[in-house]
C-alpha positions as CSV (number, residue, x, y, z in Angstrom):
1,M,79.3,-107.3,65.7
2,D,81.7,-108.5,68.4
3,V,82.4,-105.7,70.8
4,N,85.9,-107.0,71.4
5,Q,86.8,-106.8,67.7
6,P,89.6,-104.3,67.2
7,K,88.7,-101.1,65.4
8,Q,89.8,-101.0,61.8
9,E,92.5,-98.4,61.1
10,H,91.8,-96.0,58.2
11,L,94.0,-95.9,55.2
12,L,93.8,-92.1,55.0
13,A,95.1,-89.4,57.4
14,L,93.4,-86.0,57.7
15,K,95.4,-82.9,58.7
16,V,93.9,-79.5,59.3
17,M,95.9,-76.3,59.9
18,R,94.7,-72.7,60.2
19,L,96.3,-70.3,57.8
20,T,97.4,-67.0,59.4
21,K,100.1,-64.4,58.7
22,P,103.4,-64.8,60.5
23,T,104.5,-62.4,63.2
24,L,107.6,-60.5,63.9
25,F,110.0,-62.2,66.3
26,T,110.4,-60.5,69.6
27,N,113.1,-61.1,72.2
28,I,113.5,-60.0,75.8
29,P,116.5,-57.6,76.0
30,V,119.0,-58.3,78.7
31,T,121.2,-55.4,79.4
32,C,123.0,-53.5,82.1
33,E,125.1,-50.4,82.8
34,E,128.6,-50.2,81.5
35,R,130.0,-49.8,85.0
36,D,128.4,-53.1,86.1
37,L,130.4,-56.4,86.2
38,P,129.4,-57.7,82.7
39,G,130.3,-54.3,81.2
40,N,129.2,-54.2,77.6
41,L,128.9,-57.9,77.2
42,F,125.1,-58.1,77.1
43,N,124.7,-55.2,74.6
44,Q,127.3,-56.8,72.3
45,L,125.5,-60.1,72.4
46,M,122.3,-58.4,71.3
47,K,124.0,-56.6,68.5
48,D,125.4,-59.9,67.2
49,D,122.0,-61.6,67.4
50,P,120.8,-61.9,63.8
51,S,117.1,-61.6,64.9
52,T,117.5,-58.1,66.2
53,V,117.1,-54.8,64.2
54,K,120.4,-53.1,63.8
55,G,120.7,-50.0,65.9
56,A,117.6,-50.8,68.0
57,E,118.6,-53.8,70.1
58,T,116.7,-52.7,73.2
59,L,113.4,-52.3,71.5
60,M,112.7,-56.0,71.5
61,L,111.3,-55.9,67.9
62,G,113.1,-58.3,65.6
63,E,113.5,-58.4,61.9
64,M,112.6,-62.1,61.5
65,L,109.2,-63.6,60.8
66,T,108.0,-66.5,62.9
67,L,105.2,-68.9,62.0
68,P,102.2,-69.1,64.4
69,Q,102.8,-71.4,67.3
70,N,99.1,-71.8,68.2
71,F,95.6,-71.4,66.8
72,G,95.4,-67.7,67.8
73,N,92.4,-65.5,68.1
74,I,89.7,-65.1,65.5
75,F,87.6,-61.9,65.5
76,L,84.2,-61.1,64.1
77,G,84.6,-59.6,60.6
78,E,87.9,-61.3,59.8
79,T,88.4,-64.1,57.2
80,F,89.0,-67.6,58.6
81,S,91.3,-69.6,56.3
82,S,92.2,-73.2,56.8
83,Y,94.4,-75.8,55.0
84,I,93.0,-79.3,54.7
85,S,95.1,-82.2,53.6
86,V,94.1,-85.9,53.2
87,H,97.1,-88.2,52.8
88,N,97.2,-91.8,51.8
89,D,99.3,-93.5,54.4
90,S,98.8,-97.0,53.1
91,N,100.5,-99.0,50.3
92,Q,97.3,-99.4,48.2
93,V,95.3,-97.3,45.9
94,V,92.2,-95.7,47.4
95,K,89.2,-94.8,45.3
96,D,86.2,-92.4,45.3
97,I,87.6,-90.0,47.9
98,L,85.2,-87.3,49.0
99,V,86.4,-84.5,51.4
100,K,83.7,-82.3,52.9
101,A,84.3,-79.3,55.2
102,D,81.3,-77.7,57.1
103,L,81.3,-74.9,59.6
104,Q,78.8,-75.2,62.4
105,T,77.7,-72.1,64.2
106,S,75.1,-71.5,66.8
107,S,72.5,-70.6,64.1
108,Q,73.5,-72.4,60.9
109,R,75.7,-75.0,59.2
110,L,77.8,-73.8,56.2
111,N,79.5,-75.9,53.5
112,L,83.0,-74.5,52.9
113,S,84.2,-77.2,50.4
114,A,85.5,-75.8,47.2
115,S,84.2,-78.8,45.2
116,S,81.6,-81.5,45.9
117,A,83.0,-83.9,43.3
118,A,84.8,-87.1,44.4
119,V,88.4,-87.8,43.5
120,A,88.6,-91.0,41.4
121,E,91.7,-92.5,43.1
122,L,94.5,-91.6,45.4
123,K,97.8,-93.4,45.2
124,P,100.1,-94.3,48.1
125,D,102.0,-91.3,49.6
126,C,99.8,-88.9,47.7
127,C,97.5,-86.3,49.1
128,I,94.5,-84.2,48.3
129,D,94.8,-80.5,49.4
130,D,92.2,-77.9,49.8
131,V,92.1,-74.3,51.2
132,I,88.9,-72.9,52.6
133,H,88.0,-69.3,53.4
134,H,85.0,-67.9,55.3
135,E,84.3,-64.4,56.5
136,V,83.2,-64.8,60.1
137,K,79.8,-63.1,60.8
138,E,78.9,-64.5,64.1
139,I,80.5,-64.5,67.6
140,G,80.6,-67.5,69.9
141,T,81.5,-71.1,69.4
142,H,82.3,-72.4,65.9
143,I,83.0,-76.0,65.0
144,L,84.8,-77.0,61.8
145,V,83.6,-80.5,60.8
146,C,85.8,-82.3,58.3
147,A,84.4,-85.5,56.9
148,V,86.2,-88.0,54.6
149,S,84.7,-90.9,52.7
150,Y,86.5,-93.4,50.4
151,T,86.4,-96.9,49.0
152,T,89.2,-99.5,49.6
153,Q,90.5,-101.9,46.9
154,T,88.2,-104.6,48.3
155,G,85.2,-102.4,47.7
156,E,84.6,-101.6,51.3
157,K,83.2,-98.1,51.9
158,M,84.9,-96.2,54.8
159,Y,84.0,-92.9,56.5
160,F,85.5,-90.8,59.3
161,R,85.3,-87.2,60.4
162,K,87.1,-84.8,62.8
163,F,85.9,-81.8,64.7
164,F,87.9,-78.6,65.3
165,K,86.4,-76.2,67.8
166,F,87.2,-72.5,68.1
167,Q,85.8,-69.3,69.6
168,V,85.1,-66.1,67.6
169,L,85.6,-62.9,69.6
170,K,84.2,-59.4,69.2
171,P,87.0,-57.0,68.1
172,L,85.2,-53.7,68.5
173,D,82.8,-52.2,71.0
174,V,80.5,-49.8,69.1
175,K,78.2,-47.4,70.9
176,T,76.0,-44.8,69.3
177,K,74.2,-41.6,70.5
178,F,71.7,-39.4,68.7
179,Y,71.4,-35.6,69.2
180,N,68.5,-33.6,67.7
181,A,69.5,-30.1,66.4
182,E,68.3,-27.4,68.8
183,S,67.0,-25.3,66.0
184,D,67.0,-25.3,62.2
185,L,67.1,-22.0,60.3
186,S,67.3,-23.6,56.9
187,S,64.6,-25.1,54.7
188,V,65.4,-28.6,55.8
189,T,63.9,-29.9,59.0
190,D,64.7,-32.7,61.5
191,E,68.4,-32.5,61.4
192,V,70.1,-35.1,63.6
193,F,73.6,-35.8,64.7
194,L,75.0,-39.3,65.2
195,E,78.0,-39.9,67.5
196,A,79.7,-43.3,67.1
197,Q,82.1,-44.4,69.8
198,I,84.4,-47.2,68.5
199,Q,86.7,-49.0,71.0
200,N,89.4,-51.5,70.1
201,I,88.9,-54.4,72.6
202,T,91.6,-56.7,71.0
203,T,95.2,-56.9,72.3
204,S,96.9,-55.5,69.1
205,P,96.6,-52.1,67.4
206,M,94.3,-51.6,64.4
207,F,94.7,-49.4,61.4
208,M,91.3,-47.9,60.8
209,E,90.9,-47.9,57.1
210,K,87.3,-46.7,56.8
211,V,84.5,-45.8,59.1
212,S,81.5,-44.6,57.2
213,L,77.7,-44.2,57.7
214,E,75.5,-45.7,55.0
215,P,72.2,-43.7,55.4
216,S,68.8,-45.0,54.8
217,M,66.7,-43.9,51.9
218,M,65.2,-41.0,53.9
219,Y,68.4,-39.2,54.8
220,N,71.5,-37.6,53.3
221,V,74.7,-37.8,55.5
222,A,77.6,-35.5,55.9
223,E,80.8,-36.8,57.7
224,L,82.2,-34.4,60.3
225,N,85.5,-36.2,60.8
226,T,87.8,-34.0,58.6
227,V,89.0,-30.5,58.7
228,D,90.2,-28.3,55.8
229,T,93.8,-27.4,56.0
230,A,95.3,-25.3,53.2
231,G,92.6,-26.4,50.9
232,E,93.1,-30.1,51.7
233,S,90.9,-32.3,53.7
234,E,92.7,-33.8,56.7
235,S,91.4,-36.4,59.2
236,T,90.7,-35.0,62.7
237,F,92.6,-38.1,64.0
238,G,95.8,-37.1,62.2
239,T,97.7,-38.8,59.5
240,R,98.2,-42.1,61.5
241,T,94.8,-43.6,62.1
242,Y,96.0,-46.3,64.4
243,L,93.7,-47.4,67.2
244,Q,95.6,-48.8,70.1
245,P,94.2,-51.6,72.4
246,M,91.4,-50.4,74.6
247,D,91.5,-46.9,73.0
248,T,88.2,-45.3,71.9
249,R,87.6,-43.0,69.0
250,Q,84.5,-40.8,68.4
251,Y,83.1,-40.3,64.9
252,L,80.4,-37.7,64.2
253,Y,77.9,-37.5,61.3
254,C,75.1,-35.1,60.4
255,L,72.0,-36.4,58.8
256,K,69.3,-34.4,57.1
257,P,66.1,-35.7,55.5
258,K,65.9,-35.6,51.8
259,Q,63.9,-32.8,50.3
260,E,60.9,-35.0,49.4
261,F,60.6,-36.2,53.0
262,A,61.4,-32.9,54.7
263,E,58.5,-31.2,52.9
264,K,56.1,-33.7,54.3
265,A,55.6,-32.8,58.0
266,G,54.0,-36.0,59.0
267,V,56.4,-38.4,57.4
268,I,59.3,-38.4,59.9
269,K,57.5,-39.3,63.0
270,G,58.0,-42.1,65.5
271,V,60.9,-44.6,65.1
272,T,62.9,-43.9,62.0
273,V,65.8,-45.9,60.5
274,I,68.9,-43.8,60.2
275,G,71.3,-46.2,58.4
276,K,74.2,-48.5,59.4
277,L,77.9,-48.1,60.1
278,D,80.5,-49.7,57.8
279,I,83.9,-50.3,59.6
280,V,87.0,-51.6,57.8
281,W,90.3,-52.1,59.5
282,K,93.7,-53.9,59.2
283,T,95.7,-55.7,61.8
284,N,99.3,-57.0,62.1
285,L,100.6,-57.7,58.6
286,G,97.6,-56.3,56.7
287,E,94.8,-58.8,57.5
288,H,91.5,-57.2,56.6
289,G,88.5,-57.1,58.9
290,R,85.1,-55.6,58.3
291,L,82.0,-55.0,60.4
292,Q,78.6,-53.6,59.5
293,T,76.2,-52.8,62.3
294,S,72.5,-53.5,62.1
295,Q,70.2,-50.7,61.0
296,L,70.5,-47.9,63.6
297,Q,67.1,-46.5,64.8
298,R,66.2,-43.5,66.8
299,M,63.0,-42.1,68.2
300,A,62.1,-39.0,66.2
301,P,60.9,-36.0,68.2
302,G,57.1,-36.0,68.5
303,Y,55.5,-32.8,67.2
304,G,51.9,-33.7,67.8
305,D,49.4,-32.3,65.4
306,V,50.9,-28.8,65.2
307,R,54.6,-28.1,64.8
308,L,56.1,-24.7,65.5
309,S,59.7,-24.0,64.3
310,L,61.8,-20.8,64.1
311,E,62.8,-19.5,60.6
312,T,64.7,-16.4,61.7
313,I,65.9,-15.1,65.0
314,P,68.9,-12.7,65.9
315,D,71.8,-14.1,67.9
316,T,72.3,-10.9,70.0
317,V,69.7,-8.2,70.9
318,N,69.8,-5.0,72.9
319,L,68.3,-4.8,76.4
320,E,64.7,-3.5,76.4
321,E,64.7,-3.0,72.6
322,P,62.2,-4.8,70.4
323,F,63.4,-7.4,68.0
324,D,61.7,-9.6,65.4
325,I,61.5,-13.3,64.9
326,T,59.7,-15.4,62.2
327,C,57.9,-18.6,63.1
328,K,56.6,-21.4,60.9
329,I,53.5,-23.2,62.0
330,T,52.7,-26.5,60.3
331,N,49.6,-28.7,60.4
332,C,51.1,-32.2,60.7
333,S,47.8,-33.9,60.2
334,S,47.2,-35.4,56.8
335,E,43.4,-35.1,56.9
336,R,42.1,-32.6,59.4
337,T,41.8,-28.8,59.0
338,M,42.6,-26.6,62.0
339,D,41.3,-23.2,63.1
340,L,44.1,-21.7,65.2
341,V,44.2,-18.9,67.8
342,L,47.6,-17.5,68.9
343,E,48.2,-16.4,72.5
344,M,51.4,-14.8,73.8
345,C,52.3,-15.1,77.5
346,N,55.0,-13.0,79.0
347,T,57.7,-14.5,81.2
348,N,60.0,-12.8,83.8
349,S,62.4,-11.8,81.1
350,I,60.6,-12.1,77.8
351,H,57.7,-9.7,76.9
352,W,55.7,-10.0,73.7
353,C,54.6,-7.0,71.7
354,G,51.3,-7.2,70.0
355,V,47.8,-8.5,70.5
356,S,47.4,-11.8,72.2
357,G,44.5,-14.1,71.3
358,R,44.3,-13.2,67.6
359,Q,42.8,-15.5,65.0
360,L,45.3,-17.1,62.6
361,G,42.5,-18.6,60.4
362,K,42.2,-22.0,58.9
363,L,45.3,-24.2,58.4
364,Y,44.7,-27.1,56.0
365,P,46.3,-30.5,56.3
366,S,50.1,-30.7,55.7
367,S,50.2,-27.0,55.0
368,S,52.2,-24.2,56.8
369,L,52.0,-20.5,57.5
370,H,54.7,-18.0,58.4
371,L,54.2,-15.6,61.3
372,A,56.3,-12.5,62.2
373,L,56.4,-11.7,65.9
374,T,58.0,-8.9,67.9
375,L,59.3,-9.1,71.5
376,L,61.8,-7.6,73.9
377,S,63.8,-8.7,76.9
378,S,64.0,-6.9,80.3
379,V,66.9,-9.0,81.6
380,Q,70.5,-9.3,80.4
381,G,72.2,-12.6,79.6
382,L,71.2,-15.7,77.7
383,Q,67.4,-15.7,77.7
384,S,65.0,-18.4,76.6
385,V,62.1,-17.5,74.3
386,S,58.9,-19.0,75.8
387,G,55.2,-18.4,76.2
388,L,53.6,-19.2,72.8
389,R,50.2,-20.9,72.9
390,L,48.2,-22.2,69.9
391,T,44.6,-23.3,70.4
392,D,42.6,-25.3,67.8
393,T,39.1,-24.0,68.2
394,F,37.6,-27.1,66.4
395,L,38.8,-29.6,69.0
396,K,39.3,-27.0,71.9
397,R,42.9,-28.3,72.2
398,T,45.8,-26.0,73.3
399,Y,49.5,-26.6,72.3
400,E,52.2,-25.0,74.5
401,Y,55.6,-24.0,73.2
402,D,58.3,-23.1,75.6
403,D,62.1,-22.8,75.3
404,I,61.8,-22.7,71.5
405,A,65.0,-20.7,71.2
406,Q,67.6,-18.6,73.1
407,V,69.0,-15.1,72.5
408,C,71.9,-13.2,74.1
409,V,70.6,-10.0,75.6
410,V,73.3,-7.3,76.1
411,S,73.3,-3.6,77.2
412,S,72.9,-1.1,74.4
413,E,76.3,0.4,75.4
414,I,78.0,-2.9,75.0
415,K,76.3,-3.5,71.6
416,Q,77.4,-0.2,70.2
417,S,81.0,-0.6,71.3
């Protein structure tokens, strides 16, 4: 082929346009005080402007819609829509037209064409139109590849393609924190709280339609983002759930293991899957966006082979007066029997009543026993219950339990009053 030969012009023209919602027209108000030289002239001009809202001329917000003037931003979780048009600019009939649209991301190539069948013919000044939609699920660089192939009247096969590059940005910054319950006085164990911090990192406000936690198969979830007012449930964020740019909102959830898992002491150990957050929002004129986080994981507290938990304990006790607590001791091993000895060590403020070093007997795998203990405090204030020791005589191994609970110790005169 001669390198100086001019490049043959194509008979078809390809046009691609992103489809987005229009925006409200905004103007810059120009005004002044009435005592200034222009007087009321500027205010009157704004009132006469058909693009302004009557009675709110200085708010800059108009009542007219304007079409997008540029490509705009695309955020993760939104739907990318595009209009593709192939027009026959020639004066001859073109045959076997095939239009293909692919979206190339950093990890995959997706076919977005509605149909893979070729159009038999396209007459002069006619066009083939197609609208493609894709929910964006990756951040970073995206390339829309539009390819067109056709056959001329002379039987020559022609082919060309165009590339449209755009960036997908992250709309939200999501951070999570886990908190283990300090104590659990119910029959369900391993209660955990999840705090989700969601920040709007776009330049426009968002309407937060839904923020929910889909728990894993091991947990039940309770949302703590509403309050009961006059018998009705109301959001803690108020009736208007708008999230302004760069604002952060905190959502709280309580997770409890299902009964079949809570009864098995050795099941919830190590890294456990909690679930995933499902976030749905709207922007501007109602465009939907949705994000789902990956599976959230936390490190479950390690209880070792023996777990000690409190079943009952009073909130407030009298100074130097005995009070009772009930402990639950669980053998977390699934195959080894233990022979336990209980020792009670006094601290500066907590004194145990009873015989230390007594035999508790054999505790079989995955079984529990309840133990009633009596103690008193010699110091007022919030005191920590510590000093319990369990020794497995089979392995000669001792398990220490300190700061297992706290009680408020008051004077007997204050208690009676």
